[in-house]
C-alpha positions as CSV (number, residue, x, y, z in Angstrom):
1,M,0.2,0.4,0.1
2,F,1.3,3.6,-1.2
3,S,0.9,6.3,0.9
4,K,-1.0,9.7,-1.1
5,I,1.6,11.3,-3.4
6,S,1.2,14.6,-5.4
7,V,1.1,14.3,-9.3
8,K,0.4,17.8,-9.8
9,G,1.7,21.1,-9.2
10,S,5.3,22.4,-7.4
11,D,5.1,19.3,-5.5
12,K,4.7,16.4,-7.3
13,A,6.5,13.0,-6.9
14,P,9.5,12.3,-8.6
15,L,8.3,9.3,-10.3
16,Y,5.4,11.8,-12.2
17,Q,7.8,14.5,-12.8
18,Y,9.8,11.9,-14.8
19,L,6.1,10.2,-16.4
20,T,4.9,13.5,-17.1
21,S,8.4,14.3,-18.7
22,T,8.9,11.8,-21.3
23,G,5.1,10.6,-21.4
24,G,3.1,13.4,-22.9
25,G,2.6,16.1,-20.2
26,E,0.7,16.5,-17.6
27,I,-2.5,14.2,-15.9
28,Q,-5.2,15.4,-16.4
29,W,-7.5,13.2,-14.6
30,N,-7.0,10.2,-12.1
31,F,-6.2,6.8,-13.1
32,T,-3.9,8.0,-15.8
33,K,-1.8,4.8,-16.5
34,F,1.9,4.2,-18.0
35,L,3.1,1.4,-19.8
36,V,7.1,1.4,-18.9
37,D,9.2,-0.8,-20.2
38,K,11.8,-3.0,-18.5
39,D,14.9,0.2,-19.2
40,G,12.6,2.7,-17.3
41,K,11.1,4.1,-20.6
42,V,7.6,5.0,-21.1
43,I,6.2,3.1,-24.1
44,K,2.7,4.1,-24.1
45,R,0.2,6.3,-21.6
46,F,-3.7,5.8,-21.3
47,E,-5.9,8.1,-20.1
48,S,-8.5,7.4,-17.3
49,A,-11.5,6.5,-19.3
50,V,-9.2,3.7,-21.0
51,T,-9.8,0.5,-18.3
52,P,-6.9,-1.6,-17.4
53,D,-8.2,-4.9,-18.9
54,S,-8.8,-3.2,-22.2
55,P,-7.7,-4.7,-25.5
56,E,-5.8,-1.4,-26.2
57,V,-3.6,-2.0,-22.3
58,I,-4.0,-5.6,-23.2
59,S,-2.5,-5.5,-26.4
60,A,0.4,-2.6,-25.7
61,I,1.3,-5.1,-23.0
62,E,1.7,-8.4,-25.0
63,G,3.9,-5.9,-27.5
64,A,6.3,-4.5,-25.3
65,L,6.8,-8.5,-23.8
66,K,7.7,-9.5,-27.1
C-alpha cells in the first residue's frame, strides 16, 4: 500500500515528474496509466477512461513483452 502523493503542481512526486516529462505531458484526471519498459522508458500512456483490462492496454502489454 502506498501513501497519497502529488501528481501535479509544484510538489509533484519524482516518479510523476519523470512520467509526465517523458510520457505525454501533465496528467489531466485520475487513473492515468503508463506502460513502462524494462529500461524505464514510457512506451504508452492511457488516459483515465481506458480501463486496465481494455483490449488496447492488453495489446500494448503483449506487444511490449515480445
